[in-house]
LUMROMI-717494 format. One line per field, with one value per residue (C-alpha): y, x, z; residue number from 1. Coordinates in Angstrom, 2 decimals. Each point is the difference from the previous one (the first is absolute). Layout:
<recs>
py	(Y/...)
px	(X/...)
pz	(Z/...)
num	(NUM/...)
</recs>
This chain:
<recs>
py	(-0.07/3.59/2.18/3.72/0.27/3.87/0.35/-2.59/1.25/3.22/-1.08/-2.32/2.13/3.15/-1.87/-2.14/3.14/1.99/-2.45/-0.33/4.02/0.76/-2.61/1.17/3.75/-0.99/-1.63/3.25/1.79/1.61/-0.12/-2.95/2.12/1.29/-3.91/-0.13/3.22/-1.45/-3.25/1.87/1.67/-3.43/-1.41/3.33/0.86/2.28/-2.64/-3.15/-3.40/-1.30/2.67/-0.31/1.12/3.41/0.34/-3.14/1.37/3.29/-1.81/-2.42/3.16/1.79/-3.10/0.88/3.54/-0.83/-2.61/2.37/2.88/-2.37/-0.73/3.54/0.52/-2.49/1.45/3.49/0.97/2.93/1.65/-0.27/1.86/2.66/0.76/1.13/1.68/3.41/-0.42/-2.68/1.64/3.59/-1.40/-2.44/2.61/2.53/-2.51/-1.21/4.00/0.30/-3.16/0.73/3.38/-1.28/-2.75/2.61/2.50/-2.97/-0.86/3.82/0.05/-3.24/1.98/-2.24/1.40/1.52/-2.64/-2.79/1.43/0.15/-3.93/-0.76/2.09/-1.66/-3.51/0.98/1.14/-3.21/-2.44/-3.85/-1.06/-3.69/1.06/2.28/-2.86/-2.27/2.53/0.90/-3.75/-0.50/2.38/-0.89/3.41/-0.60/0.23/3.04/3.53/0.70/-2.74/0.94/3.26/-1.36/-2.67/2.57/2.39/-2.45/-0.87/3.60/0.14/-3.24/1.61/3.22/-2.31/-1.43/3.35/0.63/-3.19/0.82/3.68/-0.66/-1.25/2.93/2.61/-2.00/2.36/3.27/-1.43/-0.51/-3.57/-1.93/0.53/-2.87/0.65/1.50/0.59/3.74/1.86/2.49/1.58/-2.06/-3.54/0.56/1.10/-3.00/-2.49/1.19/-0.15/-3.43/-1.36/1.48/-1.22/-3.64/0.22/1.40/-2.88/-2.44/0.92/0.29/-3.59/-1.20/1.74/-0.44/-2.93/-2.09/0.36/-1.77/-2.47/-1.40/-0.90/-1.54/-2.28/-0.76/-0.98/-2.49/-1.31/-0.24/-2.16/-2.51/-0.94/-0.23/1.95/-0.14/0.95/3.40/0.59/0.06/2.30/2.25/0.09/0.13/3.19/1.76/-0.71/0.31/3.59/0.86/-0.97/1.44/3.39/0.25/-1.45/1.95/2.95/1.11/-0.61/-1.75/-3.42/0.93/2.64/-2.76/-2.58/2.31/1.11/-3.80/-0.30/2.86/-1.61/-3.29/2.09/0.63/-3.80/-2.93/-1.69/2.54/-1.75/-3.42/1.53/2.10/-3.68/-1.63/2.35/0.78/-2.81/0.93/3.62/-0.73/-2.19/2.49/3.15/-1.57/-0.28/3.79/0.95/-2.47/1.52/3.60/-1.18/-1.64/3.39/1.65/0.65/0.16/1.70/3.38/0.02/0.59/2.07/2.43/-0.23/3.80/0.05/-3.30/1.76/2.96/-1.90/-2.14/3.34/1.04/-3.44/-0.30/3.47/2.50/-1.95/-1.03/3.65/1.41/-2.84/0.80/3.60/-0.46/-2.47/2.27/3.16/-2.08/-0.07/-3.56/-1.36/-0.56/-3.70/0.07/2.34/-2.45/-2.96/1.44/1.49/-3.54/-1.40/2.28/-0.36/-2.77/-0.25/-3.00/-1.31/2.93/1.67/-2.65/-0.11/4.09/0.17/-2.72/1.79/3.19/-1.77/-1.66/3.12/1.77/2.45/-1.24/-1.29/-3.33/0.63/1.37/-3.71/-1.24/2.61/-0.57/-3.78/0.61/2.53/-2.48/-2.92/2.01/1.73/-3.27/-1.66/2.97/0.59/-2.20/2.04/3.13/-1.32/-0.76/3.37/1.61/-2.15/1.45/3.59/-0.49/-1.42/3.09/2.44/-1.77/0.94/3.61/1.39/3.49/-0.76/-2.44/2.81/2.27/-2.51/-0.65/3.59/-0.12/-0.21/-2.42/2.12/0.59/-3.68/-1.03/2.00/0.00/2.98/1.11/-0.73/-3.33/-0.14/1.74/-2.05/-3.14/-2.47/-3.65/-0.60/-2.54/0.63/-2.51/-0.12/-1.18/0.39/-2.91/-2.88/-0.88/3.61/0.98/-2.73/0.56/3.98/-0.63/-2.04/2.71/3.10/-2.27/0.26/3.68/-0.78/2.34/-0.96/1.68/-1.62/0.20/-1.12/0.37/0.45/3.63/-0.53/-2.24/2.49/2.87/-2.27/-0.78/3.48/0.95/-2.40/1.82/-2.88/1.39/-1.43/0.75/-0.23/-1.80/-2.90/-0.79/-1.38/3.48/2.14/2.73/-1.55/-2.04/3.26/1.58/-2.71/0.87/-3.56/1.36/0.17/-3.17/-3.02/-2.46/-0.37/-2.26/-0.74/-1.45/-0.02/-3.11/1.41/-1.60/2.06/3.27/-1.58/-0.28/3.18/1.71/-1.79/1.39/3.11/0.05/-1.35/2.73/2.44/-2.07/-3.10/-1.11/0.13/-3.51/-1.41/-2.49/-0.94/-1.71/-2.22/-2.50/-3.03/-2.02/1.53/3.51/-1.22/-1.35/2.95/2.53/-2.36/0.32/3.77/0.07/0.95/-0.44/-1.86/-1.28/-1.51/-1.96/-0.09/-3.54/-1.61/2.02/-1.20/-3.60/0.62/1.26/-3.26/-2.15/1.74/-0.71/-3.74/-0.61/1.43/-1.89/-3.39/0.82/1.89/2.80/3.71/0.58/-3.03/0.70/3.67/-1.35/-2.49/2.58/2.78/-2.74/-0.36/3.70/0.47/-3.03/1.68/-2.56/2.44/3.01/2.28/0.31/2.14/0.46/-3.45/0.32/-1.80/2.85/2.67/2.97/3.18/3.55/0.45/-1.68/-2.34/1.00/-2.63/1.29/3.62/-1.23/-1.81/3.39/1.82/-2.14/-0.20/3.78/0.27)
px	(-0.16/1.41/0.71/0.52/3.19/0.64/0.11/2.63/2.13/0.17/0.93/2.49/1.93/-0.30/1.67/2.55/1.38/-0.12/2.31/2.10/0.23/0.40/2.92/1.80/-0.58/1.47/2.86/0.85/-0.12/-3.53/-3.19/-2.11/-2.96/1.82/-0.06/-3.74/-0.87/2.11/-1.70/-3.36/1.34/1.00/-3.52/-1.78/-1.76/2.74/2.79/0.07/-0.39/-2.55/-2.66/-1.60/-3.74/0.74/-3.65/0.53/3.65/-1.64/-2.56/2.58/2.19/-2.89/-0.19/3.74/-0.44/-2.90/2.11/2.87/-2.15/-1.71/3.46/1.00/-3.23/0.94/2.90/-1.17/-2.58/-2.35/2.28/2.89/-2.24/-1.03/3.57/1.09/-3.14/1.56/2.61/-1.75/-3.33/1.51/3.16/-1.78/-2.40/2.67/2.23/-3.02/-0.70/3.72/0.32/-3.34/1.51/3.08/-1.87/-2.45/2.96/1.71/-3.25/-0.57/3.59/-1.40/-3.13/-2.78/-2.75/0.04/-2.58/2.40/3.01/-1.78/-0.91/3.27/1.75/-2.29/1.04/3.53/-0.53/-1.05/2.69/-0.56/-0.74/1.00/3.52/0.62/-1.04/2.69/2.62/-0.82/0.04/3.19/1.48/-1.49/-1.72/-3.45/-0.60/2.12/-1.39/1.33/-1.84/-3.14/0.11/0.72/-2.90/-2.54/1.04/-0.96/-3.15/-1.05/1.07/-2.33/-3.02/0.75/0.02/-3.31/-1.72/1.82/-1.44/-3.64/0.02/1.89/-3.30/-1.70/2.60/1.08/-2.19/1.62/3.71/-0.64/-1.18/-3.01/-2.68/-2.43/-3.70/-1.47/3.48/0.08/2.54/-1.79/0.89/-2.71/0.89/3.52/-0.79/-2.47/2.44/2.75/-2.57/-0.87/3.26/1.02/-2.90/0.61/3.44/-1.08/-2.42/2.46/2.72/-2.69/-1.31/3.35/1.51/-3.04/-1.58/2.78/2.45/-2.58/-1.45/2.96/2.16/-2.99/-0.27/3.55/0.07/-2.84/1.86/3.31/-1.74/-0.84/3.69/0.20/2.79/-1.18/-3.50/1.69/2.12/-3.29/-1.84/3.09/-0.09/-3.74/0.23/2.46/-1.64/-3.57/0.42/2.18/-2.43/-3.07/1.70/0.41/-3.68/-1.79/1.91/2.12/3.30/2.85/0.96/3.15/-1.30/-2.79/2.58/2.18/-2.76/-0.87/3.46/-0.34/-2.99/1.95/3.27/-1.69/-1.15/2.17/0.30/1.60/3.34/-1.60/-1.84/3.08/1.94/-2.93/-0.37/3.37/0.83/-2.99/1.06/3.44/-1.25/-2.88/2.01/2.67/-2.97/-0.84/3.58/-0.49/-3.43/1.58/2.59/-2.50/-1.57/3.16/0.59/3.79/-0.46/-0.77/3.65/0.57/-2.97/0.36/3.34/-0.36/-3.23/0.95/3.01/-2.09/-2.65/2.68/1.66/-3.39/-0.26/3.48/1.16/-3.24/-1.86/2.93/1.15/-3.55/-0.54/3.48/-0.71/-3.37/1.07/3.04/-2.63/-1.87/2.89/0.85/3.62/2.08/-0.32/-3.66/-0.33/2.58/-1.87/-3.49/1.84/1.24/-3.54/-1.71/2.53/-2.18/-3.59/-2.21/-3.44/-2.36/2.06/-1.22/-3.32/-0.34/1.64/-1.95/-3.45/1.44/0.69/-3.45/-1.75/1.96/1.76/3.30/1.53/0.96/3.71/-0.15/-0.91/3.17/2.06/-1.29/0.64/3.27/0.89/-1.56/2.26/3.16/-0.54/-0.99/3.27/1.91/-1.24/2.33/2.88/-2.00/0.04/3.73/0.61/-1.57/1.62/3.44/-1.35/-1.00/3.40/1.36/-2.09/1.04/3.50/-0.82/-2.30/-0.06/-1.41/-2.45/-0.84/-0.78/-2.63/-1.19/-0.38/-3.43/1.40/3.04/2.82/-1.97/-0.76/3.57/1.02/-1.06/-1.69/2.27/-2.98/0.52/3.82/0.65/2.43/-0.22/2.61/0.37/-3.06/-1.20/-0.22/-2.73/0.34/-3.29/-3.14/-2.04/-1.35/3.23/1.27/-3.29/0.28/3.34/-0.77/-3.22/1.81/2.74/-2.40/-2.46/3.27/0.64/3.40/1.27/-0.52/0.13/-1.52/1.34/-2.58/-0.19/-3.86/-0.95/-3.69/1.73/2.48/-2.67/-2.65/3.11/0.89/-3.67/0.15/3.05/2.36/3.37/0.02/2.02/-0.93/2.51/1.99/2.65/2.35/0.53/2.67/-1.41/-3.04/1.72/1.52/-3.31/-0.93/3.05/1.61/3.41/-1.90/-2.26/0.37/-1.67/-1.09/-2.68/-0.53/-3.55/0.05/0.53/2.21/3.48/2.12/-1.42/0.51/3.66/0.40/-1.84/2.28/3.07/-1.29/-1.16/3.38/1.99/-2.08/0.07/2.12/-1.13/-3.55/-2.10/-1.75/-2.87/-1.10/-2.95/1.15/-1.34/2.51/2.66/2.69/-0.90/-0.16/3.78/1.03/-1.35/1.42/3.37/-0.33/-0.50/-3.88/-1.43/-3.17/-1.35/-3.65/-1.45/-3.75/-0.55/2.59/-0.97/-3.42/1.36/1.93/-3.28/-1.83/2.89/-0.09/-3.75/0.56/2.62/-2.03/-3.01/1.87/1.24/3.22/0.20/-0.20/3.51/1.39/-2.11/1.16/3.82/-0.47/-1.57/2.70/2.62/-1.42/-0.01/3.38/1.36/-0.04/-2.78/-2.81/-1.50/0.52/3.11/1.84/3.79/1.64/2.03/3.10/0.18/2.17/-1.55/-0.21/0.54/-4.03/-0.82/-3.07/-3.49/0.53/3.41/-1.43/-2.92/2.50/1.80/-2.92/-1.03/3.42/0.13/-3.44)
pz	(0.19/-0.89/2.90/0.26/1.78/-0.40/3.65/0.61/-2.76/0.92/3.53/-0.85/-2.87/2.27/2.92/-2.01/-2.01/2.84/1.82/-2.63/-0.79/4.02/0.20/-2.84/1.24/3.37/-1.65/-1.84/3.32/-0.74/2.07/-0.84/-0.78/-3.19/-1.33/1.16/-2.42/-2.81/0.37/-0.53/-3.20/-1.10/-0.23/-0.65/-3.15/-1.51/-0.21/-2.04/1.38/2.49/1.12/3.23/0.88/1.10/1.69/2.05/1.06/1.14/2.06/1.65/0.46/1.91/2.45/0.62/0.86/2.33/1.86/0.21/1.24/2.28/1.53/0.45/1.87/2.35/0.99/-0.10/2.77/-0.01/2.66/-2.48/-2.82/2.50/0.93/-3.64/-0.96/0.58/-2.70/-2.13/-0.84/-0.89/-1.48/-2.19/-1.34/-0.77/-1.57/-2.17/-1.06/-0.88/-1.89/-2.09/-0.84/-1.20/-2.28/-1.19/-0.71/-2.19/-1.99/-0.55/-1.92/-2.04/-0.87/1.74/1.59/3.64/0.96/-1.52/1.91/3.67/-0.53/-1.04/2.72/2.53/-1.37/0.55/3.49/1.84/0.64/0.28/3.65/-0.95/-1.16/2.97/2.33/-1.95/0.56/3.78/0.77/-1.81/2.13/3.09/0.57/-0.37/3.56/0.48/0.54/-3.51/-1.40/1.62/-1.11/-3.86/0.05/1.63/-2.72/-2.55/1.65/-0.26/-3.68/-0.69/1.70/-2.17/-2.94/0.91/0.07/-3.62/-1.40/1.20/-1.13/-3.45/-1.93/1.35/-1.09/-3.23/-2.19/1.68/-0.32/-3.80/-0.12/-0.88/2.67/0.04/-0.10/3.11/1.53/-1.07/2.71/1.72/3.48/1.75/-1.62/0.71/3.71/0.10/-1.51/2.61/3.13/-1.10/-0.13/3.24/1.74/-1.46/1.24/3.24/0.53/-1.01/2.43/2.75/-0.69/-0.24/3.08/2.33/-1.06/-1.59/2.96/2.23/-2.58/-1.72/2.86/1.78/-3.33/-0.11/3.84/-0.96/-2.65/1.99/2.46/-2.38/-0.14/-3.87/-1.63/-3.39/1.03/1.81/-2.99/-2.34/2.44/-0.12/-3.72/-0.38/2.48/-2.23/-3.25/1.11/1.61/-3.17/-2.09/1.79/0.33/-3.56/-0.84/2.42/1.21/-3.38/2.17/-1.93/0.72/1.48/2.47/0.87/0.92/1.85/2.38/0.33/1.37/2.26/1.68/0.71/1.04/3.30/0.59/1.45/-3.21/-2.16/-0.03/-0.90/-2.57/-1.47/0.17/-2.01/-2.75/-0.84/-2.54/-1.98/0.24/-1.54/-2.71/-1.04/0.59/-2.94/-2.24/0.67/-1.56/-2.77/-0.86/-0.12/-2.49/-2.21/-0.44/-1.10/-3.77/-0.40/-3.34/1.91/0.95/-3.76/-1.11/2.75/1.95/0.99/1.29/2.13/1.49/0.95/1.67/1.78/1.14/1.65/1.68/1.35/0.31/0.28/2.26/2.24/0.31/0.90/2.62/1.34/0.36/1.45/2.69/0.88/0.12/2.52/2.38/-0.40/-0.41/-2.98/0.20/0.02/-3.02/-1.92/0.80/-1.03/-3.25/-0.90/0.78/-2.34/-2.97/-1.98/-1.18/-0.13/0.16/0.66/-2.92/-2.47/1.32/-0.29/-3.29/-1.65/1.20/-1.64/-3.07/-0.28/0.95/-2.81/2.49/-0.58/-3.60/-0.37/0.10/3.67/1.15/-1.77/1.74/3.43/-0.49/-1.10/2.69/2.59/-1.16/-0.25/3.37/1.72/-1.15/0.99/3.47/1.70/-1.54/1.25/3.59/-0.13/-1.48/2.86/2.42/-1.38/0.18/3.77/0.66/-1.77/1.89/3.22/-0.27/-0.71/3.13/-1.34/-3.07/1.76/2.63/-2.85/-1.55/3.53/0.53/1.88/3.77/-1.46/1.23/3.56/0.45/-0.47/2.88/3.78/1.44/2.75/2.63/-0.92/-0.58/3.48/2.30/-1.96/1.17/0.63/-2.22/-2.38/-3.72/-1.71/-3.90/-1.40/1.77/-1.59/1.92/1.35/1.12/1.14/2.67/1.19/0.29/1.68/2.80/0.38/0.00/2.53/2.42/-0.66/-1.75/-2.44/-3.82/-3.24/-3.14/-3.49/-2.65/-3.77/0.06/0.22/1.43/2.69/1.03/-0.10/2.43/2.54/0.30/0.46/2.92/1.43/-1.09/-1.42/-3.61/-3.06/-3.66/-2.18/-0.94/2.78/-2.90/-1.25/1.63/2.49/1.30/2.69/0.86/0.45/2.39/2.32/-0.57/1.31/3.40/-0.29/1.97/-2.34/-3.52/-1.14/-3.48/-0.65/-3.84/-2.14/-2.90/0.92/-2.21/1.55/3.46/-0.50/-1.36/3.07/2.45/-2.00/0.23/3.74/1.12/-1.81/2.09/3.38/0.04/3.41/-0.88/0.44/-2.99/-0.19/-3.46/-1.79/-2.79/-2.28/-0.58/1.49/-1.94/0.95/3.72/-0.47/-1.67/2.70/2.80/-1.68/0.09/4.16/-0.35/3.45/-1.10/-3.16/-0.40/-2.93/0.37/-1.35/2.36/3.05/-0.53/0.02/3.20/1.71/-1.24/1.15/3.27/0.56/-1.31/2.73/2.73/-1.16/0.29/3.39/-0.22/2.78/-1.17/0.93/-1.82/-3.34/0.36/0.24/-2.91/-2.23/0.82/-1.01/-3.13/-0.73/0.76/-1.58/-3.48/-1.42/0.89/-1.53/3.03/2.08/2.73/-0.66/1.32/2.97/-1.63/-2.77/0.86/1.10/-1.96/0.70/0.58/3.11/-0.14/1.46/2.89/0.98/0.14/2.04/2.41/0.05/0.70/2.97/1.61/0.10/1.17)
num	(1/2/3/4/5/6/7/8/9/10/11/12/13/14/15/16/17/18/19/20/21/22/23/24/25/26/27/28/29/30/31/32/33/34/35/36/37/38/39/40/41/42/43/44/45/46/47/48/49/50/51/52/53/54/55/56/57/58/59/60/61/62/63/64/65/66/67/68/69/70/71/72/73/74/75/76/77/78/79/80/81/82/83/84/85/86/87/88/89/90/91/92/93/94/95/96/97/98/99/100/101/102/103/104/105/106/107/108/109/110/111/112/113/114/115/116/117/118/119/120/121/122/123/124/125/126/127/128/129/130/131/132/133/134/135/136/137/138/139/140/141/142/143/144/145/146/147/148/149/150/151/152/153/154/155/156/157/158/159/160/161/162/163/164/165/166/167/168/169/170/171/172/173/174/175/176/177/178/179/180/181/182/183/184/185/186/187/188/189/190/191/192/193/194/195/196/197/198/199/200/201/202/203/204/205/206/207/208/209/210/211/212/213/214/215/216/217/218/219/220/221/222/223/224/225/226/227/228/229/230/231/232/233/234/235/236/237/238/239/240/241/242/243/244/245/246/247/248/249/250/251/252/253/254/255/256/257/258/259/260/261/262/263/264/265/266/267/268/269/270/271/272/273/274/275/276/277/278/279/280/281/282/283/284/285/286/287/288/289/290/291/292/293/294/295/296/297/298/299/300/301/302/303/304/305/306/307/308/309/310/311/312/313/314/315/316/317/318/319/320/321/322/323/324/325/326/327/328/329/330/331/332/333/334/335/336/337/338/339/340/341/342/343/344/345/346/347/348/349/350/351/352/353/354/355/356/357/358/359/360/361/362/363/364/365/366/367/368/369/370/371/372/373/374/375/376/377/378/379/380/381/382/383/384/385/386/387/388/389/390/391/392/393/394/395/396/397/398/399/400/401/402/403/404/405/406/407/408/409/410/411/412/413/414/415/416/417/418/419/420/421/422/423/424/425/426/427/428/429/430/431/432/433/434/435/436/437/438/439/440/441/442/443/444/445/446/447/448/449/450/451/452/453/454/455/456/457/458/459/460/461/462/463/464/465/466/467/468/469/470/471/472/473/474/475/476/477/478/479/480/481/482/483/484/485/486/487/488/489/490/491/492/493/494/495/496/497/498/499/500/501/502/503/504/505/506/507/508/509/510/511/512/513/514/515/516/517/518/519/520/521/522/523/524/525/526/527/528/529/530/531/532/533/534/535/536/537/538/539/540/541/542/543/544/545/546/547/548/549/550/551/552/553/554/555/556/557/558/559/560/561/562/563/564/565/566/567/568/569/570/571/572/573/574/575/576/577/578/579/580/581/582/583/584/585/586/587/588/589/590/591/592/593/594/595/596/597/598/599/600/601/602/603/604/605/606/607/608/609/610/611)
</recs>
């Protein structure tokens, strides 16, 4: 019997060619994503050989987008969203306006109508959330404040694009397109369309965040009690896909946004980690099909027909949007590191760009070549996006070595935050300096502050420094690995330096700078690897702790006491493991010759003896 196997063929060819392309790209020291895109071009209708079902691939790719956005929502709470609204909402709106003007100006040079220019510019203004998530996950910065700002920024962009897609048919006649019967644009119809869209989105958010946060975890709890792993996985997928489809069918919200808020609903429950683990394999597989489908839409001939136009479009995406975002973030008082992360995140376009430009062509607002240029810009910018991130990393390192330029760029209070006010700096001696006030540094700082011990914080997060100063805690904004910052923290008169940041290279540089200014300072370090622990021990650091090993020591201590070993004996066993060099935490071993800097315990003994 004959069977229609277009779905199977599309999945098989897409995944197989993506694997070949991704592996080849990896061997050539390129991101695997480039190979996925090339695989899509190979099976697309514009290249010879096998041609896959583009419509089928697009729908499979949409599943990938849904699952990816669902995964982001699982790690992105409502509190996180609200915490970045101050920069994400105005920043995204201003950046969209700038990019739209740049696109409209470019099309004016080409002789297009103003309406075509507006739609074309809007398509250039919105970045791909899928590409951004891949980049942030690869760099392990998705959960950082910079990652949350970038994701929040793109969510605002997506919401603006939802409004644009709803209003475009009503405005088609005004913009020079083919207004459908009964859709003539008047002030009343436009206002009505806008109100209906905002009402639908508001109703959707209310149902998801008020009803969903109660109903979905309740259902998953009942499913989890059955003890069936496959049933739980099925319930997670049904939740993600069901809410995403319902949001689009009933409320006019995109699949991606619906899936994102479905993840947000689950993020506050006890099942978020298990749900993320169960959906991850499908996320990866269908995300690959998304990039393959993008490649299938690309006509390589446009590079020959319109090379200058493609270069101009690419310049707006990579340079125009990035510069605009960089300036906007700095104008809101955020540090250069945040500005560079957001700028690199926006240096590409993706799924919403395709949808918007496709609707513009269908309505006769944008000429057909506009779609080809958007697709060319998307494929090239997605391919180059990893290189943009690496380039911006180099710019960040270059600026870190030039604090004067950095202070000019971060002119809104940057210089003031880099030095302590006199009232906080008076009589500061024998104090502790904590570098990095994240989850680790905050615990150390709270313990010292609770005991009324003098502490100065050094952190690279401007907002965090401002919040600490508002509480009366001495804090300095800056990178402790650059000359001058530790001096402002009175390192020469300090007694202890605690380095609570995970970057090993910067840790070594901070120790070097600290000992140049204070050879007798005690040092306690957070680190990530056995090799780094060994290096720090050889440098005479007083205490080095590797989190995972210290966790194992805590479990071992409990296990020993649970099996009848006395508390003191268990503590002695664990301490022996620490100082043996086999553990992830150590205090300097007594058999090692003492450095010029006395150890903390020696100082304590001296203090006790003189008391």
